[in-house]
N, C-alpha and C positions, 0 to 999 in steps of 0.2 A: 345813832342815826334814827330818824323817824321813819315810820312805815310809809311807803309810797306805792301807789298803783302805777300800772304801765301807761295809763292814758293821760294825755295833756294836750291842750290846744297850743300848738307851737307857732305856726306861721301866721295865724291871724294876729297874734301879738307882734310878731316880727314885722309884718307888713305895715302895721300901724306905726311902729317906731322908726322905720326906715322908709321915708317918703320916696326917695329916689328909686327904691326897689321897684315900685309899681310903675314908675315912669319908664324904666329901661328893661326890666326883666319880668318874666311871667312867674310871679311868686304865689299864686293862689293855690292853696292846698285843700284837699278833702280831708277833714279832721273828724275822727270818730267822736261820738258823744261820750263824755266821761261816765263811768259806771255809777258814780254818786257825786252829789254836789260837794260833799266834804272833801273828797280827794281832789276834785277839780279846783276847789278854792285853795287847797294846800299847794298843788302844783303851780297854780297861777302866781303864787308869791315869788317864785324863782325868776331871777332876771336872766339875761343872756349870759352865756358862760364867760365870755371874756370880760364881763363887767366885774367879775370877782377877783381879777388879778391885781395884786399889789405891785405896781411897777416902779416903786421907789428904789433907785440904786441898782436896778437889774435890767438886763436886755431881754428878759423872759418874754416869750411869745407862745401862745397856745395855738397848736396847729392840728390838722387832721389829714389823714392820708385819703386822697380822692384820686381815682384814676383820671389821668389827663383828659381822656376822651369824654368823661362825664362832666368835668369841671368846665370845659370850654362850651358846653351846650347852654350854659346859663339858665339851667332849669332848677329843680328843687335842691339838688346837691349844691349847686353854686350859691343859691340864696341862703341855705343853711350855713354854709361856710362864711359867707359874707357877713352875716349877722352875729355869729357865735364865736368865730375864730379869727386870730390875727393872720394866720398863714395856712397855706396848703402845701402838703408834702407830696412831691412827685415821685418819690422813691418807688421803683418798680414799674413805673409807667413807660419809661423809655430805656431800652438797653440795646446792645449791639445786635441782638437777634430780632427784636420786634421792630426795629427801625431800618432793617436791611432792605435794600431795593434789588430788583432783579439784575441790575447791571453791576451789583457788588458794592455800590456806594451806599451812603446812609441818607435817610430822610429825616432831616432835623426840623421839618415843618411843624410837627406836633408840639415840640418844645417851644418853638418860636411863637406859635399861636397861643399856647398856655401862658407864656410870659407876657404877651400883649394884653390878654384878658385880665391877668392879675394886676398889671400896671393900671389898667383902666379902672378896675374895681378898688384899687388901693390895698390889695391883699399881698402879703409877702409870699413868694414862691420859693420853696426849697427844692433844689435840683436833686437828682438821684445819684447813683454810684457812677463814678467816672472810670474807675479801674478795679477790676476784680478777676480772680481766677475762675469764677463761676459765671454761667450764662454767657459764654463767649462763643465766637464763631470758630470753634476749635478745628473743625475739618478744613475750613478755608485757610486758617493760619498755618496749619500743618502742611497744607499743599504749597504754601509760599516757600517753604524751605526744603521741599523735596529735591533730592539730588537731580542734577541734569544728566539724563541718559542720552548719549549720542550713539545711535545704532551704527553698526558697521554697514557701509554701503555694499550692496550685493553687486559683484562684478558679473556681467552677463556677456555672452558672446557665442559665436557659432564656429565650429571647426568643420571645414569642408573636407570630406573624405574621398569621394569618387564621383566624377561626372563623365568619365570615359571620353572626353573631348580629345585628350592627348593620346588615346589608344588608337592604333590603326584599325581600320575595318578588318574584321576577321580575328582580332585578338581574342583569345579565350581565357576564361577564368575557371578555376577548378570547381567541381561540384562535390557535395557531400556524398552523393550516390550516383544514380544513372543520369543519362541525357547530357546536355551541354549548356554552356553559357558563352555566347559569342557577341562581340561588339558589332553592331549594325547601325544603319541610319534609322532615325526615328520614323516609324511608319506614318506618323501624322505630319512629318515635315516641320516639327515645331522646335525641337531641342537638339539637333545635331546627332552626335553619337549616343547610342543607348545600349544597354546590355539585354540581349534576347535570351531568355531562359526557356529551355525546352524547344522542341520543334513539332511540326505537324505529325511527323512520323514517329519520333521518340519523345514522348512527353515526360516531364519530371515526375517521378513517383516517389513522394516523400524525400525528394532530393533538392538541395538548395545551393545557390551559388555562394562561394566562399571568398571573403576579402580579408587580406591581412592589414590590420589597422595599426599604424604607428602614430601615437598622439604627439602633439607638439611638446617641446621641453617644458616641464613644469606642470603639465596636465596629466591627470589620472582619470580612469574610467569613472571613479566615484564622484568626479566633479560634474558629470553630465546628467541632465534631467530629461532630455528628449532625443529620440532618434527620428530623423526626418528622411522621407524617401518620396520620389515620384514613382507611381506604380500604375501599370496598365495591363489588364488581362486580355488575352486573345480570345475573343468570344466569351464562352463560358468555361474555357479550359482551366480547371482547378479553382474556379471562383467559389465553389462551395466547399466540399471536403470537410476537413476537421478544423479549418481555420488557419490564420497566418501564424507563422513561427519566426522566432528570432533565436539564433544560437550564438553563444559566446564561449569560445574555446571548447566547443562540442556540447556544452550544456544547453538543452533545448527549453525554450519558454513559450508558452501559449499566450498570445497577446489579447485573446478574448473576442476577436472579431474575424469573420471570414472575409474573403476577397470581395464578395458582393457588397457587404455592409461597408467595408473600408473604402471601396472605390465607387460605390453607388452604381454598380453594374459593370459590364465588360465593354471592351473596345473603346474606352475613353480614359484619358489620363486623370489620375488623382494627383494633383500637384501639391507638394508640401504636406503630404500626409504625415501625421505625427504619431509616434508611439512613445508613451511615457516610460521612463526608465526608473522612476522612484515611486510610482503609483500603479497598483494593479488594476485600477479602473480601466475598463476596455476603451480604446486599445492601449494596453500598457502591461508592464511587468516591473518587478522590483529587483534590481541588480543586487546580488548578495554582497554583503560587506567584504567577504573574502576576495571578491573581484575588484573591489574599489581601488586598490593600489596599482592595478594593471596600467602600464603605459603603452603596451602593445599586445594585441590579441587577434584571434581569428573571429571574424564576424560572418554569420550566414543569415540570409533572409529569404523567406519563400512561403508557399502555401502547402500545407499538409494535405496532399491529395495524390491520388494515383495517376492523375492525368493533367498536370499543371503545365501551363504555357503562359508566360507574361514578359513584360519589359520592365526594367528598372533603370532609374536615372537619378542623378543629384542626391547622393547619399551624404548626409551631414548629421552632426550632433550639436545640440545646444548645451552650453554649460552655464551654471549659476553657482558662483563661488562667493561665500560670505567672507570678504576681506582676507582672502588667502593669496599667497604668492610663494615664489621660490627663488632661491639663489643657486645657480647651477655651475658646477665645475665639470667640464666634459672633454677637455684637452683638444677639441677640434681646432681651436685657435693657436695651438702650440705647433712648432715645427717638429718634425720627426727627430728623434735623438735628443730632444730637450731633456735635461736631467733635473729632477726635483730633489731638494734636500731631504735627508733622512734624520730622524730623531729617535732617541732611545725609548724602548718600550718597557715592559715589566721585568724582563730578565736582564742578564748581563749582555749588553750590546756588543756585537762582534763585527758583522759585515752586512752588506746588502745595498742594492742600488734601485733607483726608480727612474725609468726612462720611457719617454713617449715613443710608441711604436704603432704600426698598423694593426688593427684587429686581425688576428690570424684567420678568423672566420669571415672577415670582410662584412660584418653585420653593422658595425657602428663607427667606422672610420678610425680616428686616432684614439688610442687607449694608453693607459699607463701600465708598464710591465715592471713588476716587483721581482727581482732576481735574488734568490737565496738570502732573504733578509733574516738575519739572526737577531731577533728582538729589536728590530728597527722598523720604523714606520715612515712613509712619505709625509711630508708636511706641506700644507697649503696656506697661503694668505687669503683669507675670505673677507671681502668687503661686502657687508650686509646691505640689504635694500635701503634706498634712501628713506630717511625718516624712521627706520626700524632699528631696534637694538636686539642684542642676543636674547633678552627677556621676552621678545615678541615671537621667537622661533619655537616651534613645537617639536622639531626633530629633524633627522636627516636620513636619507637612504643611499645605498650604493649598490651598483652592479659589480659582481665579482665572478671571475672564471678561475677556479682554484686548481692548482697543480699539486702543491704540497703545503703542509702546515695546518692541518685541521685542528691540532690539539695544542700542546705546549701550555703556556700560561693562560691562553684564551684571548678573546678579543678585548681591545682597549681603544679608547680615544684619548687624545691629549689636546687640551685647549689652553693656549697661552702658557704652555709648559707644565700644566697640571694634569697628571695622569689619572684617568677615571676608568674604573673597571666595568665592563659590560656584563660580567658574570655569565658569559656564554662562550663556548668554543666556536671556532669557524665551522666545525662539523655540524653544529645545530642548524646551520642554514645552507651549508654547502657540502659537496663531496669532492674528493680529489679526482674528478673525472674529466677535467679539461673542457667543460662546457659552461656557457654563460648561465648564471643564475641572476635574473633581473630582480632588483629590490630585495635581494636575499638578506641584506642587512638593513634594518630600520631601527634607528636609535631615537628613543623618545626623550624629549627634554622636559623637565619639570622644575619648578622653583625650589630653591634650597629649603630643606626642612619638611618637604611634602611627606616624606616617609620617616626620615631619621628623627625629626622632632617628635614623632609619635612612638619612637622606639621600634619602628618597623624596618625590615630589610628592604632595600631598594630592589624592585623587580629586575629581572634580567632584561638586558637591552635598554634600560632606562638610566639616565644620569640626572642628578640634581645640579642645576646650573648654580654655581656659587653666587651669592648676592653681589660680591665685588665685581662680577663680570656681566651682570644682567643689563647694564646700561652701555655696554660696548657696542660700537657699530662697525668694528673691524677686529678680527681675531686671527690667530694662527691655529690651524686645526690639523691634527694627524689621526690616522686610524689604521688599524692593522691587527693581524694575528701575531701575538707575542710568542713566536715559535722559533726553534733553532734553524728552520729552513723554509720559512714562508716564501712561496713562489706562486705568483698569481698575476692575472690581468685585472685591473679595476677601471671603472668608468662611471660616469653620471653620478657624481656626488651631488645630491639634491637636498638643499637645506630649505625646510618648509617653515614659513611664517604665517601666523594667523592674527589678524587685527582683532582686538576684543572691543566690545562696546565700552565707551568711556562712561564711567560712573563718577561724576564730579560732585562731591559733597560740598555744601556751602560751609564756609569757615565760621567759627563763632563770631567773628567780627561782622561778617556779612549778615548773619542771622540777627545780630543785635541791631544793625542798621535797618533791616527790613521791619522788625517789630517796633522799633522806635517810630518809624514813619507811620505804621498802622495805629499806634497809640496816638500819634499827633492827629491823624484823620478823625478818630473818634472823640478824643477829649477836646481837641481844639474846636471841632465842629459843634459839639454839644454846648460847650461853654459859650461860644460865640452866639449860638442860637438863643441861649438863656439871657445873655446880656443885651444883645442887639441895641436898638436905639433906646429902648425903655430902661435898660440897665436893671431889669427886674430880678434876675436870679444871681445872687451873690454867694450863697451858701451851697456847698456841694460835699458829698461824701467822696473824697478823692480816692480812698482805698476802701473797698467793700469786703467784709468778711475775710480778712487775712488769716484768721484762725481756722477757717473751714477747710477740712482735709478731704471733702467729697471729691470723688473722681468719677466723671461720667462723660457722655459724648460732648457735652458743652463745657468741659473743664479745660482751661488752658493756663499753664503755669508761666506767667510773665517772668518770674524771677529766674527761671531756668535759662533764659536767653538774655535778659537784661541785667541779671545779677540779683541775688536775694535781697540786697539792700538798695541797689541802684534803681531797680524798677520803680519803687515808690518815689525815690528822689526825682526820677525822670518824669513821672506822672505829675508831681507837684510843679515842676518847672514848666511843663507844657501848659498846664492850666493857668499859671500866673503869667507866663509870657503871652498867652492869648489875649489877655486884657491889659497888657502893659501900657498900651497907648490909648486906652478907653477911659482912663481916670476912674478905674474901679478897683477896689480892694476886695479880693475874694476871701471868704472864710472857709477854709478847707478842713474837713473832719475825717477822722478814721472811724469807720463804722463796722460794728460787729454785732451779730445776733446773740442774745443771752436768753437762755430758757431756765425754768425752775429746776430742771433735771441736770443742768450743768453745774460744775463747780465754779460758781460765778467769781469768787475771790481769786482763784488760780487763773482763770481766764483774764480777769482784769490785770493781774500782774504780768501775764504774757503779752497782752496788748500794749501795756505801758512800756515794756521792754523793747518791743518792736519799734514803737515811735521814738524812743530814746536812741535806738540804733540809726534810724533814718535821719534824725536831726543831728547826729554826731558830726556831720560835716560843717556845722555852723552856717549852713546856707539854706538847707531845707527847713521849712517852717510848717508845722501842723498846728492849726488853731485850736482844735478841740477833738473830743470823743463823742461819737454818736452811738448810743446804745439802743439797739432794737430789742425791746424787752417784751418777751412773751411770758406773761405772768399767769400763774395758776393758783386758784383758791382751792385748797384741799380740805375736804370735810373730815379728814383725819387730823385731829388736833395737834398731835406731835409733829406730823409732817408740815402742817401749816406754820407752826412756830419756827420750824427750820427754814421754811420759805421766807418768812419775815426777817429772820436773822441774815440770810444771804443777801436780801435787798439792802439791809442796813450796811453790811460789810462792803457791798459793791459801791454804794454811793460814798461811803467813807474813803475808800481807796481813790476813787475818781476825784473826789473833792480836794484831795491833797496834791493833785498833779499840777495845779496852777493853770489849767487849761479850761476853755469853754466846755461845758458838758450839756449834751442834748439827749433827751430820751425820745425815741421815735418808734412808730409802729407799736405803741403800747396797747397790748391786747390782754384780755382776761377770759379765762375759761374756768369752769368749775369741775373738780375731780371728785368722783364718788369714792367711797371707802375701798372699793375693789380696784381702784386705779383707772377706771374708765371715765371718759369725759361725758358730761351730761348735755344732751341737746337742748337748745334754747326752749323748745316747746315742752320740755320735760322738767324744767326748773321750777322749784317752788318759790313762793314769795320770800321765804326765809333764805333760800339759796341766793337769790338775787340781792337781797339786802346784805348778806355776808360778803358777796363778791364786790359789791359797791363799796363796802367799808374797807376791804383790802385795797381797792383802787385808791381810795382816799389816803390810806396809810402810805402807799408807794409814793404818791405825789407829795405828801407831807415830809417824808424822809428825804426826798430829793431837795425840797426847799430848806430843810433843816441842815443837811450835811454838805450841800454844794454852796460855796460862797456866793453871795447875792450877785456880785458882778460877773460870775462865771455861769450863772443860770441862763443858758441860751434858750431853753424852752422844752416843752413836752408836746409830742404829736400823738394823737389818738389813732389807733389802727383803722378805724372806720366809723362812719356816721350811723348806719342803720344795721340792725340785726336781720338774719334770715331764720325763719322758724326751724328749719332742719339743720342749721349750722350750730356751731359751738361757741362762737365768740360773742361776748356781751358788748353792746354798744350803747351810746347814750340815747338813741332813738330807736323806736320799733320800725318795722318795715313800712309802716304807714306814716312815718315821721312824727310820731308822738313820743314825748319824753318818757323815760322810765327810770328805774332806781339808779342805773349807772350814771344818769345825768346828775342826780344829787350827789353820788360818790365823787364825781369830778368837781362839782361845786365845793364840796367839803375839802377836797384836796387842794383847791386853789385858795381857800380862805387863809 
């Protein structure tokens, strides 16, 4: 190769030879003067690049990669392409990320405009990548297959406790200390009967009215979030003091506000004043978890003062329950003397009966009396809540008044005949004292294997519901103390269910359908934009960089959802179906980047094997291979010989595939002996000449080893260099020819 300077008059020659250029496009260039006349004369002898192509028996076209946005401006880049190249490579100009619109659709206008401009200029346009795992809208795609979470609807309601309307005037309520609480007429004449706490003569001194609360069946104190009261102080009696108090079973809670703040002064009603029960923010308190299971309790409300006097009315509590409910057996609907069947417990069954009787304490109406049960339990048929199965239930509780049978074999339950040990004696919750123990038994239900699958012991009062039973909506249930003389009253067997949020995963079939449609949106839209009325873009990289294993925020593995083979087949089918009625035959390439540090031969083998697998259905057709070649000229002689050998090996393998072969994004950098790349403004004339010679070698090997009828063409990575960059191009930043221009000329000859 002959010595060449970087300076040459380019577009004055071009404008003279392409008359239509000045008619339609602004092709005037500012050209630097050559450093000497000899070099200028030498450079002037070169013709336009594409004039050196031998087109006999080959589809070969010389292309260059130009950003679509620059090409459609019809300025210098366009003019240079128009006069020196057959085609423009759009690879990288349009991808799913840079064409995305705010509404989630794609803007295909850029491709359509580029296609129109190319058709007008008579320049071939190569489309970019249609399907790749890289550069994808991964976050958007992943969101499309997120599970559907259906939250449990929160059940809300109010339980009215006391409004005193049904109490006769003069009815009294107990106090925790001194003074009195008497039902009177509302002094304001607004709400009928109210409770007057304290008197003018004897004011309440740290003493509060007491109310015995019995919650509706299925409700527990832990379900409630607010306590509501109407409150009115008499003048300033007790309005200050140490603040309002709430007592639950004697435990006192400071709600954080005094009467003045709560009621905004005295002698006026504060209607529907609220006290939080799950938030200590004033006015509020946090009901302890140990109180959460209470179904009845003593409630007291008042002002912590030495001289309180006030009226109370309309006491209620609001509940908010996240998808919870109960199934209750309480015997109230049974006639007295109704007999329930008995089933065997853990020991040798002998005797015992279960009969509906009146509660001897007259507290709860009808109850079930277990008489001298020797390893026998009463059995109940439990129809679960509509739409619920045993797997939805989290446990059950029972009230018991134990007379005998604290020990023996301990407590058991029996579900559909299967005996399950609670690992607890009746004595752990009860004493043989003939008094009611409310919720003394609470059995927790968990799914099978929760503990045993981990080799752990099942905790006391917990049972693993067998998988075979979890879908049942009706069961037989028995419970008792497996003792030789269990004698007791039982009541209020409450089975608790809790709806769980539905977490619905999409099936593999659904995911495949979703991503097939997404692929159709992108590939179909882009191919159609490239073809449109001009039928400009017929060559595409249908699959881009399938060997790239990079994983980042923009990586999306199509094969994971559409199949490692089928994803490529689907992409090909979509592309070809898009133009089926447009009388266009697409040429589809599989594209992959090759660098001098790669094992090019092995990569070529892997790429060829992939294509063979995709085409094994005898339907899918891949027309050729597009090799994005990032070449490096090494100043290390040994390394450089290795580089050349790899290039030869690569083209040899590709040439034997029988497919079209295209080299694109062909770039060249110079590597110093220490492995660092040399910036453009640091290159010597000898470096440039050597790199240009290597470019000629690559192009000549391509023409030598690829059969002429399979030589689809070569695309240069860029037109102009940048001084601080590393890639050598055929023109300087001022659009003057340089050594690489001659290297390309030699490669084409």
